[in-house]
DRENVOZA-516463 format. One record per residue: residue in one letter; residue number from 1; x, y, z of N, C-alpha, C in turn. Coordinates in steps of 0.05 Angstrom, whole numbers, plus 32768, in hexadecimal, padded with zeros to 4 digits. Layout:
N
<pt r="A" k="NUM" n_u="X" n_v="Y" n_w="Z" ca_u="X" ca_v="Y" ca_w="Z" c_u="X" c_v="Y" c_w="Z"/>
...
This chain:
105
<pt r="M" k="1" n_u="7EE6" n_v="7F26" n_w="7F32" ca_u="7ECC" ca_v="7F44" ca_w="7F2B" c_u="7EB7" c_v="7F43" c_w="7F1F"/>
<pt r="V" k="2" n_u="7EA1" n_v="7F4E" n_w="7F2D" ca_u="7E99" ca_v="7F53" ca_w="7F10" c_u="7E95" c_v="7F6C" c_w="7F0B"/>
<pt r="G" k="3" n_u="7E88" n_v="7F6C" n_w="7F00" ca_u="7E7B" ca_v="7F84" ca_w="7EE4" c_u="7E8F" c_v="7F94" c_w="7ED8"/>
<pt r="S" k="4" n_u="7E95" n_v="7F9A" n_w="7EC3" ca_u="7E9A" ca_v="7FA7" ca_w="7EA8" c_u="7EAE" c_v="7FC1" c_w="7EBC"/>
<pt r="G" k="5" n_u="7EAD" n_v="7FC5" n_w="7ECA" ca_u="7EAD" ca_v="7FDE" ca_w="7EDD" c_u="7ECA" c_v="7FDA" c_w="7EF8"/>
<pt r="N" k="6" n_u="7EC3" n_v="7FC4" n_w="7EFC" ca_u="7ED9" ca_v="7FC6" ca_w="7F03" c_u="7EF7" c_v="7FA7" c_w="7EFD"/>
<pt r="K" k="7" n_u="7EE9" n_v="7FAE" n_w="7EE5" ca_u="7F05" ca_v="7F98" ca_w="7ED7" c_u="7F16" c_v="7FA8" c_w="7ED0"/>
<pt r="L" k="8" n_u="7EFE" n_v="7FC4" n_w="7EC1" ca_u="7F16" ca_v="7FDB" ca_w="7EB6" c_u="7F1E" c_v="7FE1" c_w="7ED1"/>
<pt r="L" k="9" n_u="7F17" n_v="7FED" n_w="7EEC" ca_u="7F26" ca_v="7FF5" ca_w="7F00" c_u="7F48" c_v="7FE2" c_w="7EFD"/>
<pt r="V" k="10" n_u="7F4B" n_v="7FCB" n_w="7F05" ca_u="7F5D" ca_v="7FB6" ca_w="7F06" c_u="7F5E" c_v="7FBA" c_w="7EF3"/>
<pt r="A" k="11" n_u="7F61" n_v="7FB8" n_w="7ED5" ca_u="7F75" ca_v="7FBC" ca_w="7EBA" c_u="7F81" c_v="7FD1" c_w="7ED3"/>
<pt r="A" k="12" n_u="7F78" n_v="7FE4" n_w="7EC8" ca_u="7F86" ca_v="800A" ca_w="7EDC" c_u="7F91" c_v="7FFB" c_w="7EE5"/>
<pt r="G" k="13" n_u="7F88" n_v="7FF0" n_w="7F06" ca_u="7FA2" ca_v="7FF3" ca_w="7F17" c_u="7FB9" c_v="7FDB" c_w="7F16"/>
<pt r="S" k="14" n_u="7FB9" n_v="7FD2" n_w="7EFD" ca_u="7FC6" ca_v="7FC6" ca_w="7EF6" c_u="7FE1" c_v="7FD4" c_w="7EEA"/>
<pt r="L" k="15" n_u="7FD8" n_v="7FF0" n_w="7EDE" ca_u="7FEF" ca_v="7FF7" ca_w="7EC8" c_u="7FFA" c_v="800C" c_w="7EEC"/>
<pt r="F" k="16" n_u="7FE0" n_v="8017" n_w="7EFB" ca_u="7FE2" ca_v="8029" ca_w="7F14" c_u="7FE0" c_v="8013" c_w="7F2A"/>
<pt r="P" k="17" n_u="7FE8" n_v="8016" n_w="7F38" ca_u="7FEB" ca_v="8004" ca_w="7F58" c_u="7FE0" c_v="8018" c_w="7F66"/>
<pt r="G" k="18" n_u="7FCD" n_v="8009" n_w="7F70" ca_u="7FCA" ca_v="801F" ca_w="7F91" c_u="7FAB" c_v="8029" c_w="7F7E"/>
<pt r="L" k="19" n_u="7FAA" n_v="802E" n_w="7F68" ca_u="7F91" ca_v="803B" ca_w="7F61" c_u="7F6E" c_v="803E" c_w="7F63"/>
<pt r="G" k="20" n_u="7F79" n_v="801E" n_w="7F67" ca_u="7F58" ca_v="800E" ca_w="7F72" c_u="7F5B" c_v="801C" c_w="7F97"/>
<pt r="N" k="21" n_u="7F73" n_v="801D" n_w="7FA0" ca_u="7F62" ca_v="802C" ca_w="7FB5" c_u="7F61" c_v="8042" c_w="7FBD"/>
<pt r="Q" k="22" n_u="7F6E" n_v="8049" n_w="7FB0" ca_u="7F6A" ca_v="806F" ca_w="7FAA" c_u="7F3A" c_v="806A" c_w="7F9D"/>
<pt r="Y" k="23" n_u="7F47" n_v="8068" n_w="7F85" ca_u="7F20" ca_v="8055" ca_w="7F83" c_u="7F14" c_v="8053" c_w="7F8F"/>
<pt r="A" k="24" n_u="7F10" n_v="8040" n_w="7FA5" ca_u="7F0E" ca_v="803C" ca_w="7FB9" c_u="7F0E" c_v="804F" c_w="7FCD"/>
<pt r="A" k="25" n_u="7F1E" n_v="8068" n_w="7FDD" ca_u="7F11" ca_v="807A" ca_w="7FE6" c_u="7F08" c_v="8086" c_w="7FD9"/>
<pt r="L" k="26" n_u="7F05" n_v="809A" n_w="7FCE" ca_u="7EFC" ca_v="80AC" ca_w="7FCC" c_u="7EDF" c_v="8099" c_w="7FB4"/>
<pt r="G" k="27" n_u="7ED2" n_v="8089" n_w="7FB3" ca_u="7EBC" ca_v="8092" ca_w="7FA6" c_u="7EAE" c_v="8072" c_w="7FAC"/>
<pt r="A" k="28" n_u="7EBD" n_v="805A" n_w="7FA7" ca_u="7EAC" ca_v="8040" ca_w="7FB4" c_u="7EA0" c_v="8039" c_w="7FD0"/>
<pt r="W" k="29" n_u="7EA1" n_v="8049" n_w="7FDB" ca_u="7E8A" ca_v="803F" ca_w="7FF3" c_u="7E72" c_v="8058" c_w="7FF8"/>
<pt r="E" k="30" n_u="7E7E" n_v="8060" n_w="7FF0" ca_u="7E58" ca_v="806E" ca_w="7FF7" c_u="7E45" c_v="806B" c_w="7FDC"/>
<pt r="S" k="31" n_u="7E4A" n_v="8060" n_w="7FC9" ca_u="7E3C" ca_v="804A" ca_w="7FAF" c_u="7E2D" c_v="803D" c_w="7FC8"/>
<pt r="Q" k="32" n_u="7E41" n_v="802D" n_w="7FDA" ca_u="7E32" ca_v="8017" ca_w="7FEC" c_u="7E29" c_v="8021" c_w="8007"/>
<pt r="L" k="33" n_u="7E2F" n_v="8033" n_w="800A" ca_u="7E1C" ca_v="803B" ca_w="801A" c_u="7DF7" c_v="8044" c_w="800E"/>
<pt r="T" k="34" n_u="7DE3" n_v="804E" n_w="801E" ca_u="7DCA" ca_v="804F" ca_w="801E" c_u="7DBC" c_v="8057" c_w="803A"/>
<pt r="S" k="35" n_u="7DA1" n_v="8071" n_w="8039" ca_u="7D9F" ca_v="807D" ca_w="8052" c_u="7D77" c_v="8065" c_w="804F"/>
<pt r="Q" k="36" n_u="7D7A" n_v="804E" n_w="8047" ca_u="7D62" ca_v="8032" ca_w="804C" c_u="7D67" c_v="8029" c_w="8060"/>
<pt r="P" k="37" n_u="7D60" n_v="8031" n_w="8069" ca_u="7D5B" ca_v="800F" ca_w="8094" c_u="7D55" c_v="7FFE" c_w="8080"/>
<pt r="V" k="38" n_u="7D6B" n_v="7FF9" n_w="8098" ca_u="7D6E" ca_v="7FD3" ca_w="8097" c_u="7D57" c_v="7FC6" c_w="80AB"/>
<pt r="S" k="39" n_u="7D4A" n_v="7FBE" n_w="8097" ca_u="7D34" ca_v="7F9A" ca_w="80A4" c_u="7D3D" c_v="7F9A" c_w="80C0"/>
<pt r="P" k="40" n_u="7D2B" n_v="7F90" n_w="80D4" ca_u="7D34" ca_v="7F85" ca_w="80E9" c_u="7D3E" c_v="7F5B" c_w="80E6"/>
<pt r="R" k="41" n_u="7D22" n_v="7F53" n_w="80CC" ca_u="7D23" ca_v="7F44" ca_w="80C3" c_u="7D3C" c_v="7F33" c_w="80AB"/>
<pt r="Q" k="42" n_u="7D4C" n_v="7F4E" n_w="80A6" ca_u="7D57" ca_v="7F42" ca_w="808E" c_u="7D84" c_v="7F32" c_w="80A8"/>
<pt r="P" k="43" n_u="7D78" n_v="7F19" n_w="8093" ca_u="7D9A" ca_v="7F07" ca_w="809F" c_u="7DB1" c_v="7F16" c_w="80A4"/>
<pt r="V" k="44" n_u="7DB8" n_v="7F02" n_w="80BF" ca_u="7DDF" ca_v="7F15" ca_w="80C1" c_u="7DE4" c_v="7F05" c_w="80B3"/>
<pt r="N" k="45" n_u="7DFD" n_v="7F0A" n_w="809E" ca_u="7E0A" ca_v="7F00" ca_w="8085" c_u="7E1F" c_v="7F07" c_w="8089"/>
<pt r="L" k="46" n_u="7E32" n_v="7F0F" n_w="809E" ca_u="7E4E" ca_v="7F23" ca_w="809D" c_u="7E5F" c_v="7F01" c_w="80AD"/>
<pt r="Y" k="47" n_u="7E4E" n_v="7EE6" n_w="80BA" ca_u="7E6B" ca_v="7EDC" ca_w="80B9" c_u="7E6A" c_v="7EC1" c_w="80B1"/>
<pt r="E" k="48" n_u="7E41" n_v="7EBE" n_w="80A2" ca_u="7E40" ca_v="7EA4" ca_w="8092" c_u="7E33" c_v="7EB6" c_w="8079"/>
<pt r="P" k="49" n_u="7E30" n_v="7EA7" n_w="8069" ca_u="7E1B" ca_v="7E9D" ca_w="8050" c_u="7DF9" c_v="7EAB" c_w="8060"/>
<pt r="A" k="50" n_u="7DF2" n_v="7EB9" n_w="8065" ca_u="7DCF" ca_v="7EB3" ca_w="8068" c_u="7DBA" c_v="7EAF" c_w="8053"/>
<pt r="D" k="51" n_u="7DC1" n_v="7EA5" n_w="803A" ca_u="7DC8" ca_v="7E88" ca_w="8038" c_u="7DCE" c_v="7E6F" c_w="8030"/>
<pt r="A" k="52" n_u="7DD0" n_v="7E67" n_w="8045" ca_u="7DE5" ca_v="7E52" ca_w="8048" c_u="7DE1" c_v="7E34" c_w="8036"/>
<pt r="D" k="53" n_u="7DC6" n_v="7E34" n_w="803E" ca_u="7DB1" ca_v="7E0E" ca_w="8040" c_u="7DB4" c_v="7E19" c_w="801D"/>
<pt r="Q" k="54" n_u="7DA1" n_v="7E3E" n_w="801C" ca_u="7DA1" ca_v="7E30" ca_w="7FFA" c_u="7DA9" c_v="7E50" c_w="7FE7"/>
<pt r="D" k="55" n_u="7DBE" n_v="7E42" n_w="7FDC" ca_u="7DC6" ca_v="7E5F" ca_w="7FC9" c_u="7DAF" c_v="7E6A" c_w="7FB9"/>
<pt r="A" k="56" n_u="7DAD" n_v="7E8D" n_w="7FC9" ca_u="7D92" ca_v="7E99" ca_w="7FBD" c_u="7DA5" c_v="7EBB" c_w="7FA4"/>
<pt r="G" k="57" n_u="7DC9" n_v="7EA3" n_w="7FAA" ca_u="7DCA" ca_v="7EBC" ca_w="7F8A" c_u="7DD9" c_v="7ED5" c_w="7FA0"/>
<pt r="T" k="58" n_u="7DD4" n_v="7EE8" n_w="7F89" ca_u="7DE7" ca_v="7F01" ca_w="7F86" c_u="7DC0" c_v="7F20" c_w="7F93"/>
<pt r="H" k="59" n_u="7DAF" n_v="7F11" n_w="7FA3" ca_u="7D99" ca_v="7F2D" ca_w="7F9C" c_u="7D94" c_v="7F37" c_w="7FB5"/>
<pt r="G" k="60" n_u="7D8B" n_v="7F50" n_w="7FAD" ca_u="7D87" ca_v="7F60" ca_w="7FC6" c_u="7D72" c_v="7F7B" c_w="7FB5"/>
<pt r="I" k="61" n_u="7D78" n_v="7F8C" n_w="7FD5" ca_u="7D67" ca_v="7FA4" ca_w="7FB6" c_u="7D74" c_v="7FB4" c_w="7FAC"/>
<pt r="F" k="62" n_u="7D7A" n_v="7FB6" n_w="7F9F" ca_u="7D9B" ca_v="7FBD" ca_w="7F91" c_u="7D8D" c_v="7FAD" c_w="7F6D"/>
<pt r="D" k="63" n_u="7D6E" n_v="7F93" n_w="7F65" ca_u="7D70" ca_v="7F7D" ca_w="7F68" c_u="7D5C" c_v="7F84" c_w="7F3E"/>
<pt r="D" k="64" n_u="7D54" n_v="7F9A" n_w="7F4A" ca_u="7D40" ca_v="7FB3" ca_w="7F3D" c_u="7D5B" c_v="7FCD" c_w="7F2A"/>
<pt r="K" k="65" n_u="7D66" n_v="7FD2" n_w="7F3A" ca_u="7D87" ca_v="7FDB" ca_w="7F2A" c_u="7D97" c_v="7FDA" c_w="7F19"/>
<pt r="A" k="66" n_u="7D90" n_v="7FC3" n_w="7F1E" ca_u="7DAF" ca_v="7FB7" ca_w="7F12" c_u="7DAF" c_v="7FAD" c_w="7EE9"/>
<pt r="R" k="67" n_u="7DB6" n_v="7FBF" n_w="7EDE" ca_u="7DA4" ca_v="7FB9" ca_w="7EC4" c_u="7DBE" c_v="7FB3" c_w="7EAF"/>
<pt r="G" k="68" n_u="7DC7" n_v="7FCD" n_w="7EBA" ca_u="7DE7" ca_v="7FCB" ca_w="7EA3" c_u="7DF9" c_v="7FDE" c_w="7EA1"/>
<pt r="F" k="69" n_u="7E01" n_v="7FEA" n_w="7E8A" ca_u="7E10" ca_v="7FFE" ca_w="7E7B" c_u="7E06" c_v="800C" c_w="7E6F"/>
<pt r="V" k="70" n_u="7DEF" n_v="7FF6" n_w="7E66" ca_u="7DDC" ca_v="8008" ca_w="7E51" c_u="7DBC" c_v="8017" c_w="7E5C"/>
<pt r="D" k="71" n_u="7DC2" n_v="8013" n_w="7E77" ca_u="7DA2" ca_v="801A" ca_w="7E8D" c_u="7DAD" c_v="803F" c_w="7E8F"/>
<pt r="P" k="72" n_u="7D97" n_v="8049" n_w="7E83" ca_u="7D94" ca_v="8066" ca_w="7E83" c_u="7DAB" c_v="8072" c_w="7EA1"/>
<pt r="S" k="73" n_u="7DA2" n_v="806D" n_w="7EBD" ca_u="7D9F" ca_v="8075" ca_w="7ED2" c_u="7DC8" c_v="8068" c_w="7ED1"/>
<pt r="F" k="74" n_u="7DC9" n_v="8050" n_w="7EBB" ca_u="7DE8" ca_v="804E" ca_w="7EC3" c_u="7DF1" c_v="8071" c_w="7EC6"/>
<pt r="L" k="75" n_u="7DEA" n_v="8069" n_w="7EAA" ca_u="7E04" ca_v="807D" ca_w="7E94" c_u="7E05" c_v="809C" c_w="7E9C"/>
<pt r="K" k="76" n_u="7DEE" n_v="80A9" n_w="7EAF" ca_u="7DE9" ca_v="80B8" ca_w="7EBF" c_u="7E02" c_v="80BA" c_w="7ED5"/>
<pt r="T" k="77" n_u="7E0C" n_v="80A7" n_w="7ED9" ca_u="7E2A" ca_v="80A2" ca_w="7EF6" c_u="7E44" c_v="80A1" c_w="7EE3"/>
<pt r="L" k="78" n_u="7E32" n_v="809E" n_w="7ED2" ca_u="7E5D" ca_v="809D" ca_w="7EC1" c_u="7E6D" c_v="80C5" c_w="7ED0"/>
<pt r="P" k="79" n_u="7E5F" n_v="80D6" n_w="7EC3" ca_u="7E77" ca_v="80E8" ca_w="7EC1" c_u="7E7E" c_v="80ED" c_w="7EE7"/>
<pt r="H" k="80" n_u="7E65" n_v="80E7" n_w="7EF4" ca_u="7E7A" ca_v="80E1" ca_w="7F18" c_u="7E7B" c_v="80D9" c_w="7F1F"/>
<pt r="T" k="81" n_u="7E8C" n_v="80C1" n_w="7F0D" ca_u="7E9D" ca_v="80AC" ca_w="7F11" c_u="7EB3" c_v="80B3" c_w="7F00"/>
<pt r="A" k="82" n_u="7EAF" n_v="80B8" n_w="7EF0" ca_u="7ECF" ca_v="80CD" ca_w="7ED8" c_u="7EDA" c_v="80D6" c_w="7EEC"/>
<pt r="A" k="83" n_u="7ED2" n_v="80ED" n_w="7EF8" ca_u="7ED8" ca_v="80F5" ca_w="7EFD" c_u="7EE7" c_v="80F4" c_w="7F19"/>
<pt r="I" k="84" n_u="7ED8" n_v="80DE" n_w="7F36" ca_u="7EE4" ca_v="80C1" ca_w="7F41" c_u="7EFC" c_v="80BB" c_w="7F3A"/>
<pt r="F" k="85" n_u="7F04" n_v="80A9" n_w="7F27" ca_u="7F0F" ca_v="8099" ca_w="7F13" c_u="7F2D" c_v="80AC" c_w="7F0C"/>
<pt r="A" k="86" n_u="7F2E" n_v="80C9" n_w="7F02" ca_u="7F43" ca_v="80D3" ca_w="7F08" c_u="7F49" c_v="80E3" c_w="7F18"/>
<pt r="R" k="87" n_u="7F3F" n_v="80E3" n_w="7F34" ca_u="7F4A" ca_v="80F4" ca_w="7F51" c_u="7F4E" c_v="80E4" c_w="7F51"/>
<pt r="A" k="88" n_u="7F44" n_v="80C7" n_w="7F50" ca_u="7F5B" ca_v="80B3" ca_w="7F56" c_u="7F71" c_v="80AE" c_w="7F49"/>
<pt r="L" k="89" n_u="7F74" n_v="80A8" n_w="7F36" ca_u="7F8D" ca_v="80AA" ca_w="7F24" c_u="7FA7" c_v="80BD" c_w="7F31"/>
<pt r="A" k="90" n_u="7F94" n_v="80D3" n_w="7F29" ca_u="7FAA" ca_v="80E5" ca_w="7F38" c_u="7FAC" c_v="80EA" c_w="7F54"/>
<pt r="R" k="91" n_u="7FA5" n_v="80DE" n_w="7F6C" ca_u="7FB9" ca_v="80E5" ca_w="7F7C" c_u="7FC6" c_v="80BC" c_w="7F79"/>
<pt r="T" k="92" n_u="7FBD" n_v="80A6" n_w="7F6D" ca_u="7FD0" ca_v="809F" ca_w="7F62" c_u="7FEE" c_v="80A2" c_w="7F64"/>
<pt r="M" k="93" n_u="7FF0" n_v="80BA" n_w="7F47" ca_u="8005" ca_v="80BF" ca_w="7F38" c_u="8013" c_v="80D7" c_w="7F50"/>
<pt r="R" k="94" n_u="8006" n_v="80E2" n_w="7F56" ca_u="8013" ca_v="80FB" ca_w="7F6F" c_u="8021" c_v="80E1" c_w="7F88"/>
<pt r="E" k="95" n_u="8011" n_v="80CD" n_w="7F88" ca_u="8020" ca_v="80B5" ca_w="7FA3" c_u="803D" c_v="80AC" c_w="7F92"/>
<pt r="K" k="96" n_u="8033" n_v="80AA" n_w="7F7D" ca_u="8042" ca_v="808D" ca_w="7F6D" c_u="806F" c_v="80A4" c_w="7F72"/>
<pt r="Q" k="97" n_u="8059" n_v="80CC" n_w="7F61" ca_u="806F" ca_v="80D7" ca_w="7F5F" c_u="8085" c_v="80DA" c_w="7F84"/>
<pt r="Q" k="98" n_u="806B" n_v="80DD" n_w="7F9F" ca_u="8076" ca_v="80DF" ca_w="7FB1" c_u="8098" c_v="80CA" c_w="7FB8"/>
<pt r="R" k="99" n_u="8081" n_v="80B0" n_w="7FB5" ca_u="8093" ca_v="8097" ca_w="7FB8" c_u="80BE" c_v="80A5" c_w="7FA5"/>
<pt r="L" k="100" n_u="80AB" n_v="80A2" n_w="7F8D" ca_u="80D1" ca_v="80A1" ca_w="7F7B" c_u="80D8" c_v="80BA" c_w="7F95"/>
<pt r="N" k="101" n_u="80C3" n_v="80C9" n_w="7F95" ca_u="80E0" ca_v="80F6" ca_w="7F9D" c_u="80EB" c_v="80D9" c_w="7FAC"/>
<pt r="R" k="102" n_u="80DC" n_v="80D1" n_w="7FC7" ca_u="80EA" ca_v="80BF" ca_w="7FDD" c_u="8106" c_v="80A9" c_w="7FDA"/>
<pt r="S" k="103" n_u="80EF" n_v="8096" n_w="7FD1" ca_u="8116" ca_v="8084" ca_w="7FC3" c_u="8127" c_v="809A" c_w="7FBA"/>
<pt r="A" k="104" n_u="8129" n_v="80AF" n_w="7F9D" ca_u="813E" ca_v="80CF" ca_w="7F9C" c_u="815A" c_v="80D5" c_w="7FAE"/>
<pt r="V" k="105" n_u="8146" n_v="80D0" n_w="7FC0" ca_u="8154" ca_v="80D8" ca_w="7FE1" c_u="816E" c_v="80CB" c_w="7FE6"/>
């Protein structure tokens, strides 16, 4: 787990199994997409590390944006993230209730 947000999601997922899947379905994909074109010089790392000779660590186009929880740009995302989390929790609870209803029949 990397990041406090992910730690929170894992903790919540232990209380509500399936919550992580719902959260990912609602919000995790879009946050990882960009409209920025990919450079043809960018190394391919699908099947093996692009830095196999020397580990460069976790760096990329996001380096200048990764400043943690106190960064104002991160704080601006909290309402949207909280809304997605609430929707994911509601879906998880609805799914759990449907399973309970089916098992009662």
